[in-house]
C-alpha positions as CSV (number, residue, x, y, z in Angstrom):
1,X,0.0,0.0,0.0
2,X,1.2,3.5,-0.9
3,X,2.0,5.5,2.3
4,X,1.1,9.2,2.5
5,X,4.4,10.0,4.1
6,X,8.1,8.9,4.1
7,X,8.2,6.2,6.8
8,X,12.0,6.3,6.6
9,X,12.2,9.9,7.5
10,X,14.0,10.5,10.8
11,X,12.1,10.8,14.1
12,X,11.7,14.3,15.5
13,X,11.1,15.0,19.2
14,X,8.1,17.2,20.0
15,X,6.2,18.4,23.0
16,X,2.5,17.5,23.4
17,X,-0.1,18.2,26.0
18,X,-2.1,15.0,26.9
19,X,-4.9,14.4,29.4
20,X,-3.0,13.2,32.5
21,X,-5.4,10.3,33.3
22,X,-5.3,9.1,29.7
23,X,-1.5,9.2,29.8
24,X,-1.2,7.4,33.1
25,X,-3.6,4.6,31.9
26,X,-1.8,4.1,28.6
27,X,1.6,4.1,30.3
28,X,0.4,1.5,32.9
29,X,-0.6,-0.7,30.0
30,X,2.8,-0.1,28.3
31,X,1.2,1.3,25.2
32,X,3.8,2.7,22.9
33,X,2.8,6.4,22.7
34,X,4.9,7.3,19.7
35,X,3.6,4.4,17.6
36,X,0.1,5.0,18.6
37,X,0.3,8.7,17.8
38,X,1.9,7.9,14.4
39,X,-1.0,5.5,13.5
40,X,-3.6,8.1,14.6
41,X,-1.9,10.9,12.6
42,X,-1.6,8.6,9.5
43,X,-5.3,7.8,9.8
44,X,-6.2,11.5,10.1
45,X,-3.9,12.4,7.2
46,X,-5.6,9.7,5.0
47,X,-9.1,11.1,5.9
48,X,-8.1,14.7,5.1
49,X,-6.4,13.6,1.8
50,X,-9.4,11.6,0.8
51,X,-11.8,14.5,1.4
52,X,-9.4,16.8,-0.5
53,X,-9.4,14.4,-3.4
54,X,-13.2,14.2,-3.5
55,X,-13.4,18.0,-3.4
56,X,-10.8,18.4,-6.2
57,X,-12.6,15.8,-8.4
58,X,-16.2,16.7,-7.6
59,X,-16.9,18.0,-11.1
60,X,-15.5,14.8,-12.7
61,X,-17.4,12.6,-10.3
62,X,-20.6,14.4,-11.0
63,X,-20.1,14.2,-14.8
64,X,-19.5,10.5,-14.5
65,X,-22.6,9.9,-12.3
66,X,-24.7,12.0,-14.8
67,X,-23.3,9.9,-17.7
68,X,-24.1,6.6,-15.9
69,X,-27.6,7.8,-15.0
70,X,-28.3,8.7,-18.6
71,X,-26.5,5.8,-20.4
72,X,-26.0,3.1,-17.8
73,X,-22.7,1.7,-16.7
74,X,-20.2,0.4,-19.2
75,X,-20.6,-3.3,-19.7
76,X,-24.1,-3.5,-18.2
77,X,-25.2,-5.5,-21.3
78,X,-22.7,-8.2,-20.5
79,X,-23.4,-8.6,-16.8
80,X,-24.8,-12.0,-15.8
81,X,-25.6,-11.2,-12.2
């Protein structure tokens, strides 16, 4: 799967503010905070990029949907299900 970022880029230290109870409970369970944050950020990045793609391609998507509504989907005549 194509990643939305360079997973080989070096790590960079940063400061975050986190709910203290949430932090204590995750540390007690030995949850890797860096890995968890990276997964959450990657998921958020994917969501934002997907919404951006839909917005940028809205006209083409609408044109295709209009075409299909008027003419049907390519290959419909060959469909056996």
